[in-house]
C-alpha positions as CSV (number, residue, x, y, z in Angstrom):
1,M,142.1,135.1,130.8
2,S,138.4,134.5,130.3
3,L,136.8,133.2,133.1
4,L,135.8,129.7,131.2
5,T,139.5,129.3,130.7
6,E,140.6,130.0,134.4
7,L,138.0,127.4,135.6
8,V,139.0,124.9,133.3
9,A,142.8,125.2,134.6
10,A,141.8,125.0,138.1
11,I,139.9,121.8,137.8
12,S,141.4,118.0,138.0
13,E,141.8,115.7,135.2
14,D,138.7,114.1,136.0
15,E,136.9,117.3,136.7
16,R,137.4,118.2,133.0
17,K,136.3,114.8,131.9
18,E,132.9,115.5,133.4
19,L,132.8,118.7,131.4
20,A,133.6,116.9,128.2
21,A,130.6,115.1,128.4
22,I,128.4,118.0,128.6
23,P,125.7,117.3,125.7
24,V,127.2,120.6,123.7
25,R,126.6,121.0,119.9
26,G,128.3,123.3,117.1
27,K,130.1,126.1,118.0
28,Q,129.8,125.6,121.7
29,A,131.2,122.1,121.3
30,T,134.3,123.4,119.5
31,I,135.1,126.3,121.7
32,L,134.5,124.2,125.0
33,H,136.7,121.5,123.4
34,A,139.1,123.8,122.7
35,I,139.8,125.0,125.9
36,L,139.7,121.3,127.7
37,D,142.0,120.1,125.5
38,H,144.4,122.8,126.0
39,P,143.8,123.8,129.9
40,G,145.4,127.6,131.0
41,S,146.0,128.6,126.9
42,E,143.6,130.7,125.6
43,E,145.2,130.4,121.9
44,P,143.3,127.4,120.6
45,M,140.0,128.8,121.6
46,R,140.4,131.8,120.0
47,A,141.8,130.1,116.7
48,A,138.9,128.0,116.9
49,A,136.6,130.7,117.1
50,V,138.6,132.9,114.2
51,N,137.7,129.5,112.0
52,L,134.1,129.5,113.2
53,E,134.0,133.6,112.2
54,M,133.0,134.2,115.7
55,T,132.6,137.9,116.7
56,A,134.3,139.1,120.0
57,S,130.7,139.2,121.2
58,H,129.4,136.1,120.5
59,L,132.3,134.2,121.5
60,Y,131.7,136.0,125.0
61,A,128.1,135.1,124.7
62,V,129.2,131.1,124.3
63,Q,131.9,131.5,126.5
64,S,129.1,132.7,129.4
65,K,126.8,130.2,128.7
66,L,129.4,127.3,128.6
67,L,130.1,128.5,132.2
68,E,126.9,128.4,133.5
69,R,127.0,124.2,132.0
70,C,130.1,123.7,133.6
71,Y,129.6,125.5,137.2
72,E,125.9,123.2,137.1
73,T,128.2,120.2,136.3
74,L,130.7,120.8,138.8
75,A,128.1,121.8,141.5
76,P,125.1,120.3,140.8
77,G,123.1,121.8,143.9
78,G,124.1,125.5,143.1
79,G,124.3,127.9,145.6
80,F,126.7,127.2,148.8
81,D,128.0,124.1,146.8
82,L,129.0,126.4,144.0
83,L,130.7,128.7,146.5
84,G,132.5,126.2,148.3
85,M,133.9,124.8,145.1
86,L,135.0,128.5,143.6
87,V,136.4,129.1,147.3
88,A,138.1,125.7,147.4
89,R,140.3,126.4,144.2
90,G,141.2,130.0,144.8
91,L,138.6,131.4,142.3
92,D,138.4,134.3,143.6
93,V,136.6,136.9,140.7
94,H,134.4,133.3,140.0
95,Y,133.6,133.6,143.7
96,R,132.5,137.2,144.2
97,K,130.5,137.2,140.9
98,A,128.7,133.9,142.1
99,L,128.8,135.5,145.7
100,H,127.1,138.9,144.3
101,T,124.2,137.0,142.3
102,L,122.9,134.8,145.5
103,E,122.9,138.3,147.1
104,Q,120.9,139.9,144.8
105,A,118.2,137.0,144.8
106,I,118.4,136.9,148.5
107,Q,117.1,140.5,148.5
108,R,114.2,140.2,146.6
109,E,111.1,141.6,148.1
110,D,109.4,137.9,148.2
111,V,112.5,136.3,150.4
112,S,111.3,136.1,154.1
113,E,113.6,137.5,156.9
114,L,114.2,133.7,158.0
115,E,115.2,132.6,154.5
116,R,117.8,135.4,154.5
117,H,119.1,134.8,158.0
118,D,120.1,131.3,157.0
119,F,121.7,132.4,154.0
120,Y,124.0,134.8,155.6
121,T,124.3,131.9,158.8
122,R,125.8,129.6,155.8
123,L,127.7,132.1,154.1
124,L,129.6,133.2,157.5
125,H,129.9,129.2,158.4
126,L,131.6,129.0,154.5
127,M,133.8,131.8,155.5
128,I,135.0,130.2,158.6
129,S,135.3,126.8,157.1
130,T,136.7,126.5,153.5
131,S,138.2,130.1,153.0
132,S,141.8,129.6,154.7
133,S,143.6,130.0,151.4
134,M,141.4,133.1,150.2
135,F,140.2,134.7,153.4
136,S,139.3,138.3,153.2
137,R,138.5,140.1,156.8
138,R,136.4,143.1,154.9
139,A,134.2,140.6,153.1
140,Y,133.6,138.5,156.6
141,K,132.9,141.5,158.2
142,T,130.1,142.7,155.4
143,A,129.0,139.4,155.9
144,L,128.7,139.5,159.6
145,V,126.7,143.2,159.5
146,L,124.4,141.8,157.2
147,W,123.9,138.6,158.9
148,E,123.5,140.8,162.2
149,R,120.5,142.8,160.3
150,T,118.5,139.5,159.8
151,L,118.2,139.1,163.4
152,V,114.5,139.0,164.7
153,S,115.8,140.2,167.8
154,K,119.4,140.5,169.5
155,G,119.0,139.8,173.1
156,P,122.2,138.5,175.1
157,Q,122.6,135.3,173.2
158,E,122.8,137.1,170.0
159,E,125.0,139.4,171.1
160,L,127.3,136.9,172.3
161,L,127.3,134.8,169.3
162,I,128.5,138.3,167.3
163,E,131.3,138.2,169.9
164,V,132.1,134.9,169.1
165,Y,131.7,135.3,165.4
166,E,134.0,138.4,165.6
167,L,136.5,136.6,167.4
168,I,136.8,133.9,164.8
169,G,137.4,136.7,162.3
170,S,140.1,138.5,163.8
171,L,141.9,134.9,164.9
172,Y,141.8,134.2,161.0
173,A,143.2,137.4,159.8
174,F,146.1,137.0,162.6
175,I,146.7,133.5,161.3
176,L,146.8,134.0,157.9
177,D,149.1,137.6,157.9
178,P,152.2,136.8,156.4
179,E,153.7,139.8,158.4
180,R,152.4,138.8,161.7
181,K,155.1,139.2,164.5
182,R,155.4,136.4,166.7
183,S,155.9,136.8,170.6
184,P,155.1,134.7,173.8
185,E,152.9,137.6,175.3
186,G,151.3,138.0,171.5
187,D,150.1,134.2,171.3
188,M,148.8,134.5,175.0
189,H,146.7,137.6,174.4
190,W,144.2,135.4,171.9
191,L,143.9,132.8,174.5
192,S,143.1,135.6,176.8
193,Q,140.8,136.6,174.6
194,I,138.9,133.3,174.2
195,D,139.1,132.6,177.9
196,C,137.2,135.6,178.3
197,L,134.1,134.5,176.4
198,R,134.4,131.0,178.0
199,E,132.1,131.4,181.2
200,R,129.4,133.7,179.5
201,V,129.0,131.2,176.4
202,E,129.1,127.7,178.3
203,A,126.4,129.3,180.9
204,G,124.3,130.6,177.8
205,T,121.8,128.4,175.2
206,S,123.5,129.0,171.9
207,I,124.8,126.1,170.2
208,A,126.6,127.8,167.9
209,A,128.3,130.3,170.2
210,L,129.3,127.4,172.1
211,Y,130.6,125.4,168.9
212,Y,132.6,128.2,167.3
213,L,134.3,128.8,170.7
214,Y,135.8,125.8,170.8
215,Y,136.3,125.8,167.4
216,A,138.4,129.1,168.1
217,Y,140.3,127.2,170.5
218,S,141.2,124.8,168.0
219,M,142.4,127.0,165.8
220,F,144.4,128.4,168.7
221,Y,146.3,125.4,169.5
222,V,147.0,124.1,165.9
223,S,147.8,127.9,164.0
224,I,149.1,129.7,167.2
225,V,150.5,127.3,169.7
226,S,150.7,124.0,168.9
227,D,149.1,122.0,171.7
228,P,148.2,117.9,170.8
229,E,146.6,117.6,174.2
230,Q,144.2,120.9,173.9
231,L,143.6,120.3,170.1
232,E,142.5,116.5,170.7
233,H,140.0,117.9,173.8
234,Y,138.5,120.2,171.6
235,N,138.3,118.4,168.8
236,H,136.3,115.9,170.9
237,K,134.3,118.7,172.3
238,L,133.4,120.2,169.2
239,L,132.3,116.2,167.9
240,E,129.7,116.2,171.0
241,L,128.3,119.5,169.2
242,V,128.5,119.2,165.7
243,D,125.0,117.0,165.3
244,K,123.0,120.0,167.4
245,L,124.0,122.7,164.5
246,P,121.1,123.0,162.6
247,S,121.0,120.4,159.5
248,G,122.4,122.3,156.7
249,L,125.5,123.1,158.8
250,S,126.5,120.1,160.7
251,Q,127.3,117.4,157.4
252,G,129.9,119.4,156.5
253,E,131.3,120.0,159.7
254,R,131.2,116.6,160.3
255,K,133.3,115.9,157.2
256,K,135.7,118.7,158.7
257,L,136.0,117.3,162.1
258,E,137.0,113.8,160.6
259,L,139.5,115.5,158.8
260,R,140.6,117.4,161.8
261,G,141.2,114.1,163.7
262,A,143.6,113.1,161.7
263,A,145.4,116.9,162.3
264,V,145.3,115.7,165.9
265,A,147.3,112.9,165.1
266,F,149.3,114.4,162.9
267,V,150.6,117.1,165.8
268,K,151.0,114.6,168.2
269,G,153.7,112.8,166.0
270,D,151.7,109.3,165.0
271,Y,152.3,110.1,161.0
272,R,151.1,106.8,160.4
273,M,147.4,107.4,162.5
274,A,146.9,110.4,160.9
275,Y,148.0,108.7,157.3
276,E,145.3,106.1,158.0
277,R,142.6,108.7,159.1
278,Y,143.2,111.1,156.1
279,R,143.3,107.9,153.3
280,E,139.9,106.9,154.9
281,Q,138.4,110.3,154.4
282,W,140.3,110.2,150.6
283,K,138.7,107.0,149.8
284,L,135.0,108.1,150.8
285,H,135.3,111.8,149.3
286,G,137.9,112.0,147.3
287,I,139.6,115.3,146.0
288,R,136.0,117.2,146.2
289,L,136.3,116.8,150.3
290,F,140.1,117.8,150.6
291,S,140.1,120.9,148.1
292,L,137.6,122.3,150.5
293,Y,140.3,122.0,153.3
294,S,143.3,122.4,151.0
295,F,145.3,122.7,154.8
296,H,144.4,119.0,155.1
297,L,145.7,117.9,151.4
298,S,149.1,119.7,152.2
299,R,148.9,117.7,155.5
300,F,148.1,114.1,153.6
301,L,150.8,115.1,151.1
302,R,153.5,115.5,154.0
303,V,152.4,112.4,156.3
304,S,152.5,110.2,153.3
305,I,156.0,111.3,152.3
306,E,157.1,111.1,156.1
307,I,156.0,107.3,156.0
308,R,157.4,106.7,152.6
309,E,154.2,105.9,150.7
310,F,155.5,107.2,147.9
311,T,152.4,106.3,145.5
312,M,149.9,107.9,147.5
313,A,151.7,110.9,147.5
314,E,152.2,111.0,144.1
315,E,148.1,110.3,143.5
316,I,147.8,113.4,146.1
317,L,150.4,115.5,143.8
318,E,148.5,114.5,140.1
319,T,145.1,114.7,141.7
320,G,145.2,117.6,144.1
321,F,147.4,119.9,143.5
322,P,147.5,120.9,139.6
323,A,144.2,123.2,140.1
324,Y,146.0,125.3,142.1
325,R,148.9,126.1,139.7
326,H,146.9,128.5,138.1
327,V,146.9,131.0,140.8
328,S,150.1,133.1,141.8
329,P,151.4,133.5,144.3
330,S,149.5,130.5,145.7
331,P,150.2,129.0,149.3
332,I,148.4,125.8,148.7
333,A,150.5,125.4,145.2
334,A,154.1,126.3,146.6
335,A,152.8,123.6,149.3
336,G,152.6,120.6,146.8
337,S,155.8,121.8,145.4
338,M,157.7,122.0,148.7
339,Y,156.8,118.2,149.6
340,E,157.2,117.0,146.5
341,T,160.9,118.3,146.5
342,L,161.3,116.4,150.0
343,M,160.1,113.3,148.3
344,H,162.4,113.7,145.3
345,L,165.5,114.4,147.6
346,L,164.9,111.3,150.0
347,R,164.9,109.7,146.6
348,H,167.7,111.2,145.6
349,E,166.2,112.1,142.2
350,L,168.4,115.4,142.7
351,E,167.2,116.7,138.8
352,H,163.5,116.4,139.8
353,A,164.0,118.3,143.3
354,R,165.6,120.8,141.5
355,R,163.0,121.6,139.3
356,S,160.3,121.3,141.9
357,L,162.1,123.7,143.8
358,R,162.3,126.4,141.6
359,R,158.8,125.8,141.0
360,A,157.8,125.7,144.6
361,Q,160.2,129.2,145.0
362,R,158.3,131.1,141.9
363,Q,154.6,130.0,143.7
364,N,155.4,131.2,147.2
365,A,156.4,134.4,146.3
366,G,154.4,136.7,148.2
367,A,152.2,134.3,149.5
368,A,150.5,134.2,152.8
369,Y,152.5,131.7,155.2
370,G,155.5,133.0,153.1
371,L,158.2,133.2,155.5
372,S,158.0,129.8,157.1
373,V,157.4,128.2,153.3
374,D,160.4,130.3,152.0
375,L,162.9,129.1,155.1
376,F,162.0,125.4,154.7
377,L,162.5,125.9,151.2
378,R,165.9,127.3,152.1
379,F,167.1,124.6,154.0
380,M,166.4,122.0,151.4
381,E,168.2,124.3,148.7
382,V,171.2,123.6,151.1
383,I,170.7,120.1,151.6
384,L,170.5,119.7,147.7
385,E,173.7,121.3,146.9
386,L,175.4,119.2,149.7
387,F,174.0,116.1,147.9
388,D,175.2,117.7,144.3
389,D,178.2,117.9,145.8
390,S,178.3,121.9,145.0
391,E,181.4,123.9,145.9
392,D,181.4,124.8,149.5
393,E,181.8,128.6,148.9
394,Y,178.4,128.1,146.7
395,V,176.7,126.6,149.2
396,E,177.8,128.6,152.0
397,K,176.2,131.9,150.4
398,L,173.1,130.2,150.2
399,V,173.1,130.0,153.7
400,E,174.3,133.4,154.3
401,R,171.5,134.8,152.2
402,A,169.1,132.4,154.7
403,I,170.8,133.9,157.6
404,K,170.4,137.9,156.4
405,H,166.6,137.3,155.1
406,M,165.6,136.2,158.6
407,S,167.5,138.9,160.1
408,R,165.7,141.2,157.9
409,R,162.5,139.7,159.3
410,G,163.8,140.3,163.0
411,M,164.4,136.7,163.7
412,N,166.7,135.8,166.8
413,L,169.1,133.3,165.1
414,K,172.2,132.7,167.4
415,T,170.3,132.3,171.0
416,G,166.5,132.2,169.9
417,E,164.4,129.3,169.2
418,D,164.2,130.3,165.5
419,E,167.5,128.6,165.1
420,V,165.6,125.3,165.1
421,Y,165.5,126.0,161.2
422,G,169.3,125.1,161.3
423,F,171.1,127.9,159.2
424,Y,174.2,128.2,161.6
425,A,174.0,124.2,162.3
426,L,174.4,124.1,158.4
427,K,177.4,126.6,158.2
428,D,178.9,124.2,161.0
429,V,178.5,121.4,158.9
430,I,179.9,123.3,155.6
431,S,182.9,124.1,157.7
432,G,183.7,120.9,158.3
433,N,182.5,120.9,162.0
434,P,179.3,118.0,161.8
435,D,179.5,117.5,165.8
436,S,179.2,120.6,167.1
437,E,176.6,120.8,169.8
438,L,174.4,123.5,167.7
439,V,174.4,120.3,164.7
440,R,173.3,117.7,167.2
441,D,170.5,119.9,168.8
442,V,169.1,121.3,165.3
443,F,169.1,117.7,164.1
444,A,167.6,116.2,167.2
445,H,165.1,119.0,166.5
446,R,164.3,118.0,163.1
447,L,163.8,114.4,163.4
448,H,161.5,115.5,166.3
449,T,159.4,117.6,164.3
450,H,160.1,117.0,160.9
451,P,161.3,113.2,160.8
452,S,162.4,113.5,157.0
453,L,164.5,117.0,157.0
454,G,166.4,115.5,160.0
455,I,167.2,112.4,157.8
456,L,168.3,114.3,155.2
457,L,170.3,116.6,157.6
458,Q,172.4,113.6,158.7
459,E,172.7,112.2,154.9
460,A,174.5,115.5,153.9
461,I,176.3,115.6,156.9
462,E,177.7,111.7,155.9
463,K,178.1,113.2,152.5
464,K,180.4,115.9,153.3
465,A,182.2,113.8,155.7
466,R,183.3,110.8,153.0
467,R,183.9,114.2,150.9
468,S,186.5,115.9,153.3
469,R,188.0,112.4,153.6
470,R,188.4,112.0,149.8
471,A,190.2,115.0,149.8
472,S,192.3,114.2,152.8
473,S,193.4,111.5,151.3
474,K,194.5,113.2,148.0
475,H,196.8,115.3,150.3
C-alpha cells in the first residue's frame, strides 16, 4: 500500500473532507479523489492511472506531491505537529520518514547547538507524551543519546535529568511489554526505582527532572499498581509545575493533564465525573486531541458505555476508531471493537456483538496488552453464547480453552487474584451452580471494577436459570 493510500485510510471522515478541498487539478485531482473515495483500496487509483496513461514513475511522483499537500493540510505547522499526528495514528513508516527529514535539517551547519538541543528536547517529550501505541525503546534511547550530545555542559542537574529520562523509557518499555510477568515484588521494584531518585530531584533545580519524576509516579499508579489517591496527588503536582516548563512544551502537557484528571475520576470509579471531564475536552478539541492520547480515547468510550451514554459512544466509535483499523495488530482498534461488543451485549444486539467480537479478536492478535484484552474478549464470548442459548457443551469448551490459555501464560487461576477474570465462576454457572461462593465473589468484583460486565454476568445467570427451569418442567 502506498504511503498516500495508507494515510487516507488512517484518518477520519472529516479529515478526508479537508483533503478533498485541497486545490489540485488535472491528474493530481483525479488520483487524489480516487483514493479519497475508496479509503484503504488502491485498485480505483491504479485504474485511474491506467486511464490517464500514467507510467509507474509518473504516478509515484504525483503521489509524493499529493502526500506533501496532505501533510500540510492535516498538520499546517509541520515539524512536531506533523510528527504528533503521525504517531497518534500509528503511521510508523510515515513517522520515521518525517523524523529523518527533520533530523537532516537540524544537522545543517547553520543550525545552532541551542536549536538542536530544543529539537531533541521536544522529540523526547513527544515520545513520552504520545507514543504509547507505537513506543520504540531503541528509538527513545537514540533520541536521548542525541539530546545528551547537545548539552553545553553536563553538571549534576543534567545528569539527574538523564537518569529521569532513562527511567521513563524503562517504565514505558515495561508497561507496554505484552510478555511481562506480574508480581508484587516486581511491581514494587519500579516504585523503589522512582523513590531512589526523589530526594536528589526534589533538592535540585531542574523543573523538567521534577516534572518527569512526578510523571513517572503517575505512570506507576495508573499502569502498574492502581491507586486513585496517589494518582490524583501526583496529577495535582504536575499541574502545579506544567506552566514552568518551556513554552513549547507546557501547552501540550496541560491538555494531557486535563485528560489525566478524567482518568483519575475513572480509576476512583466515578464514571459520571470521568465522562463529564472527557466530554468537555472532546467539545473543546475533538478527535485531534484524543487521537494523540489513544489511551484516553478508549477510556472515554468505556465510561460512555458504563453510564449508558450510547449516543456519545457511537460518535466516539464513528469518529475516533476507524483511523486505527488499517494497523494490524492494533491495540487501539481492538479496544474500540471490544467496547463496541460490550455496548451491543448490553443492548442485547447479539449479531452485532458477534461481528464486533470477531473483529476485535483479529485486531488484537499479537498486540501489546494482548493478554488482558484477549481475556476480556473471551469472557464476553462466553456471555454472548449464554445469551444466545448455545449448548452447554460448546460454552464449556470456550471456558476450558480460556483456562488452558491462561495456564500456559503462568496465571494462577483457582487461588490467585487472576481468577477475577471469572472463568471458573463461569464453569459453575454453566454446570448449574450459579450460587457458588466463587460466582458471588467474581460477581461482586466485576460490579466493583467493571459494572457492565457484572450486570452481563448477572443476566447470564438469570437466563441460564430460566433455561434450566424450562428444561425441568418438560420432564
